[in-house]
VEXMI-676737 format. One line per field, with one value per residue (C-alpha): residue number from 1; residue in one letter; x, y, z. Coordinates in nm, 3 decimals, padded with zeros to 5 digits. Example, Ala and Ser with C-alpha at 12.3 -4.5 7.8 and 13.67 -1.06 7.14 Angstrom:
// residues 2
resi <- 1_2
resn <- A_S
x <- 01.230_01.367
y <- -00.450_-00.106
z <- 00.780_00.714
//
This chain:
// residues 60
resi <- 1_2_3_4_5_6_7_8_9_10_11_12_13_14_15_16_17_18_19_20_21_22_23_24_25_26_27_28_29_30_31_32_33_34_35_36_37_38_39_40_41_42_43_44_45_46_47_48_49_50_51_52_53_54_55_56_57_58_59_60
resn <- M_S_P_E_Q_A_I_W_E_E_E_L_A_R_A_V_K_D_L_E_L_A_E_K_Y_D_D_Y_G_A_I_E_W_N_K_E_R_I_R_Y_S_K_M_K_I_R_E_Y_E_E_Y_E_Q_N_K_K_K_W_A_V
x <- -00.986_-00.707_-00.558_-00.230_-00.406_-00.585_-00.248_-00.123_-00.446_-00.384_-00.019_-00.130_-00.371_-00.099_00.152_-00.094_-00.156_00.217_00.285_00.035_00.202_00.550_00.435_00.284_00.624_00.819_01.026_01.185_01.325_00.991_00.809_01.027_01.003_00.624_00.595_00.795_00.570_00.266_00.418_00.516_00.180_-00.008_00.218_00.154_-00.222_-00.222_-00.026_-00.285_-00.571_-00.408_-00.344_-00.711_-00.822_-00.582_-00.682_-01.040_-00.916_-00.709_-01.007_-01.204
y <- 00.193_00.110_-00.240_-00.103_00.055_-00.274_-00.449_-00.200_-00.239_-00.615_-00.560_-00.334_-00.598_-00.866_-00.642_-00.568_-00.941_-01.014_-00.734_-00.880_-01.219_-01.068_-00.883_-01.205_-01.375_-01.061_-01.074_-00.728_-00.754_-00.865_-00.593_-00.323_-00.475_-00.492_-00.138_-00.027_-00.229_-00.062_00.285_00.228_00.073_00.369_00.606_00.428_00.418_00.795_00.850_00.660_00.845_01.181_01.076_00.984_01.318_01.512_01.310_01.432_01.792_01.754_01.615_01.937
z <- -00.955_-01.194_-01.207_-01.073_-00.775_-00.707_-00.693_-00.434_-00.232_-00.222_-00.128_00.157_00.287_00.274_00.448_00.730_00.784_00.770_01.019_01.264_01.233_01.278_01.589_01.725_01.701_01.794_01.474_01.467_01.114_00.970_01.165_01.015_00.665_00.678_00.814_00.511_00.278_00.434_00.400_00.038_-00.054_00.093_-00.098_-00.429_-00.366_-00.301_-00.623_-00.826_-00.655_-00.728_-01.087_-01.134_-00.988_-01.210_-01.515_-01.465_-01.444_-01.760_-01.953_-01.908
//
């Protein structure tokens, strides 16, 4: 796992915790913001995973 991917993994974990807290207090704005953070974090993690897979293919 690259350092950049680790950062996005941590961001995803924080966003999930923040989402749970926002849902607890029924804060609609924070709920939507954290859902977006989760979506974006997952997207970035997938990008790094795909990059690592392609890097292996390119090395051949």
